[in-house]
C-alpha positions in Angstrom: 100.2 103.3 94.7 101.8 101.3 92.2 101.1 97.9 93.5 103.1 96.4 90.9 106.3 98.4 91.7 106.2 100.2 94.8 108.0 98.0 97.9 105.5 99.2 100.5 102.8 97.3 98.5 104.7 94.0 98.8 104.6 94.5 102.6 101.7 94.2 105.1 99.5 91.4 105.3 97.5 89.9 102.3 97.5 93.1 100.3 96.5 95.4 103.0 99.1 98.1 101.8 97.9 98.4 98.3 95.6 100.9 96.2 92.2 101.6 97.7 92.5 99.8 100.8 92.6 100.8 104.6 96.2 101.0 104.7 97.9 98.4 107.0 94.3 97.0 108.1 92.1 95.8 105.1 93.0 94.8 101.7 90.7 95.8 99.1 88.5 93.8 96.8 90.0 94.9 93.3 87.9 95.7 90.4 88.8 93.9 87.0 91.9 95.5 85.6 90.1 97.3 83.0 88.2 99.2 85.8 91.6 100.5 87.4 93.4 103.3 85.7 97.1 103.0 84.7 99.9 104.4 86.3 100.1 108.2 85.5 96.1 108.2 84.8 93.6 109.4 87.2 91.7 107.2 89.6 88.1 108.3 90.9 88.1 107.3 95.1 85.4 107.9 97.4 85.3 107.3 101.1 81.9 107.3 102.9 81.2 107.1 106.7 78.0 106.7 107.9 76.4 107.8 111.3 76.3 104.1 112.5 80.2 104.0 111.9 80.1 101.7 108.8 82.5 103.1 106.2 83.5 102.3 102.5 86.1 102.6 100.2 85.3 103.1 96.4 87.5 102.9 93.4 86.3 104.1 90.0 82.6 103.3 91.0 83.3 99.8 92.5 83.1 99.5 96.4 86.5 97.7 97.4 86.6 97.9 101.3 83.8 98.0 103.8 84.1 98.0 107.8 82.6 99.3 110.9 84.8 101.7 112.8 85.2 100.7 116.4 83.8 97.2 116.2 85.5 94.3 117.6 87.0 93.1 114.5 88.3 96.6 113.6 89.9 97.0 117.2 91.7 93.6 116.5 93.2 94.9 113.1 94.2 98.2 114.4 96.2 96.4 117.6 98.0 94.2 115.0 98.9 97.3 112.7 101.5 100.5 112.9 98.5 102.2 114.4 98.2 100.2 117.5 100.0 102.9 119.6 97.5 105.7 118.1 94.8 105.9 120.8 91.5 106.1 119.2 92.6 105.8 115.6 90.2 106.3 113.2 87.4 107.1 115.7 87.3 110.8 115.5 83.9 112.4 114.7 85.7 115.2 112.9 89.3 116.5 112.2 91.8 116.7 109.7 91.7 114.5 106.8 95.1 112.5 106.0 96.3 112.2 102.4 98.9 109.4 102.4 102.1 109.4 100.3 105.1 107.1 100.3 107.9 109.2 99.4 107.1 109.3 95.6 105.3 112.2 93.5 101.5 112.0 94.2 98.6 114.3 92.9 95.4 114.9 94.2 92.5 116.7 92.4 88.9 118.0 92.9 88.9 116.9 96.8 85.5 117.4 98.2 84.2 116.8 101.5 80.4 117.1 102.3 78.2 116.1 105.2 75.2 113.9 104.1 72.2 114.3 106.2 70.1 111.3 106.9 
């Protein structure tokens, strides 16, 4: 997402619709601009979900979002978001992966999904 130019990045609450956040729920803590790729260059993203429901979003080697799926704070965020009508939002133990786009050209490369055993 081009946070400077895309109109959706200006909506939401306190930047919760910007690059690397949990869309419409949690705004990311952005790394310094020198650690963010320019528009048209590749970013490296990583999402990790642990067995105890802790989740992390990483951008170019920096943790930008962390939360606990299903906790009271998480449920409140979902209730105040566009996902409020999606029963069990983000709580499935397995299922399809959602790659989000906003009507513009978007490209993904080298997507890997792996289970990390405790």
